[in-house]
BABARO-972024 format. One record per residue: x, y, z of N, C-alpha, C in turn. Coordinates in steps of 0.001 Angstrom, whole numbers. Layout:
BEGIN
[site [X; Y; Z]; [X; Y; Z]; [X; Y; Z]],
...
END
This chain:
BEGIN
[site [2272; -6480; -8074]; [1547; -6664; -6819]; [152; -6046; -6926]],
[site [-866; -6729; -6419]; [-2244; -6229; -6522]; [-2467; -4967; -5694]],
[site [-1643; -4740; -4675]; [-1826; -3578; -3817]; [-908; -2422; -4178]],
[site [-423; -2390; -5435]; [553; -1378; -5828]; [-85; -30; -6129]],
[site [-1419; 55; -6122]; [-2106; 1316; -6389]; [-2982; 1676; -5199]],
[site [-3201; 2976; -4975]; [-3998; 3413; -3827]; [-5405; 2825; -3818]],
[site [-6142; 2818; -4959]; [-7502; 2237; -4937]; [-7495; 780; -4483]],
[site [-6503; 22; -4923]; [-6415; -1387; -4532]; [-6173; -1503; -3033]],
[site [-5283; -663; -2504]; [-4981; -698; -1071]; [-6231; -361; -269]],
[site [-7001; 615; -762]; [-8232; 1003; -66]; [-9221; -150; -64]],
[site [-9365; -832; -1182]; [-10292; -1956; -1283]; [-9871; -3067; -329]],
[site [-8580; -3339; -266]; [-8073; -4378; 636]; [-8380; -4005; 2074]],
[site [-8173; -2742; 2424]; [-8408; -2301; 3802]; [-9872; -2457; 4165]],
[site [-10773; -2125; 3244]; [-12207; -2219; 3514]; [-12644; -3678; 3646]],
[site [-12079; -4524; 2835]; [-12520; -5921; 2780]; [-11933; -6755; 3916]],
[site [-10699; -6479; 4319]; [-10008; -7364; 5255]; [-9881; -6790; 6660]],
[site [-10353; -5567; 6879]; [-10293; -5000; 8219]; [-8867; -4821; 8700]],
[site [-8546; -5413; 9851]; [-7223; -5223; 10444]; [-6121; -5717; 9513]],
[site [-6332; -6870; 8889]; [-5329; -7398; 7966]; [-5139; -6441; 6799]],
[site [-6234; -5860; 6330]; [-6157; -4903; 5228]; [-5382; -3657; 5630]],
[site [-5560; -3236; 6885]; [-4836; -2061; 7363]; [-3342; -2320; 7355]],
[site [-2957; -3520; 7751]; [-1542; -3883; 7737]; [-1034; -3886; 6303]],
[site [-1831; -4447; 5387]; [-1448; -4484; 3977]; [-1290; -3070; 3445]],
[site [-2239; -2183; 3782]; [-2179; -804; 3315]; [-910; -125; 3822]],
[site [-566; -378; 5076]; [645; 204; 5648]; [1870; -263; 4872]],
[site [1901; -1540; 4525]; [3025; -2079; 3760]; [3076; -1438; 2383]],
[site [1912; -1258; 1759]; [1853; -647; 428]; [2357; 789; 494]],
[site [1897; 1534; 1500]; [2333; 2924; 1648]; [3843; 2981; 1861]],
[site [4363; 2078; 2690]; [5805; 2031; 2937]; [6552; 1765; 1639]],
[site [6043; 846; 837]; [6671; 517; -437]; [6640; 1723; -1367]],
[site [5517; 2450; -1380]; [5401; 3619; -2249]; [6378; 4703; -1811]],
[site [6548; 4876; -500]; [7514; 5858; 4]; [8919; 5461; -440]],
[site [9228; 4178; -345]; [10539; 3687; -762]; [10751; 3946; -2249]],
[site [9718; 3703; -3062]; [9816; 3959; -4497]; [10019; 5443; -4754]],
[site [9332; 6298; -3984]; [9470; 7743; -4154]; [10909; 8172; -3873]],
[site [11504; 7645; -2803]; [12887; 7974; -2477]; [13825; 7462; -3561]],
[site [13531; 6279; -4091]; [14369; 5705; -5144]; [14343; 6595; -6375]],
[site [13141; 7119; -6724]; [13020; 8001; -7887]; [13793; 9297; -7652]],
[site [13762; 9799; -6412]; [14491; 11031; -6090]; [15993; 10800; -6235]],
[site [16460; 9650; -5771]; [17879; 9334; -5876]; [18255; 9138; -7337]],
END
């Protein structure tokens, strides 16, 4: 996924405005899920 890294998520947020913010939120949620998966 192109938004799998923080810099990419930031670029998307800057370029797409509200849509980018939603994308960033989804990316952050996915990263949190991955973090929990690694802990498990």
